C-alpha positions, 0 to 999 in steps of 0.5 A, spaced: 522 509 518 515 512 517 510 514 523 506 507 524 500 511 527 500 516 521 494 515 516 496 514 508 491 513 502 492 511 495 491 517 491 485 518 487 488 518 480 491 511 481 488 504 479 489 497 481 488 491 477 489 484 478 489 479 472 491 471 473 495 472 479 498 478 476 497 485 479 499 492 477 498 500 479 496 505 474 497 512 474 491 515 470 495 522 470 502 520 468 500 513 465 506 510 469 504 502 470 507 499 477 508 491 477 506 489 484 506 482 488 500 479 491 502 483 498 503 489 495 497 489 491 493 487 498 496 493 502 495 498 496 488 495 495 487 496 503 489 504 502 483 505 498 481 507 505 485 511 509 489 507 514 495 507 518 501 502 518 499 499 524 491 498 521 494 495 515 499 490 518 494 488 523 489 486 517 495 483 513 496 478 519 489 475 519 490 474 511 498 472 511 502 468 516 507 473 518 509 476 524 508 483 526 515 485 525 515 482 518 509 485 515 510 492 519 517 492 515 513 490 509 508 495 510 513 501 512 517 499 505 512 499 501 508 505 503 515 509 503 516 507 495 509 508 494 509 515 496 516 516 492 512 514 486 506 518 487 501 512 488 500 514 496 499 520 500 499 522 507 493 524 510 492 529 515 486 526 520 
């Protein structure tokens, strides 16, 4: 589990796109494409600015009707996967 107070940001070479309720992340360096669901797109889009998992979860609670535990777990899992895939990086603030 990631530290909920550490800051993360979308890498600058990642482009997010949505079209007709379909969502993708694209690496402009590798050309890799990642299909996303709506919540993953929302979270990654929020990471165009540096944010912590707690900040992401608090924002998502206002948009989606979920519990703090559910969205915190989802944010944590998504960011862990996004770091491994090279979409997101930890930012030292």
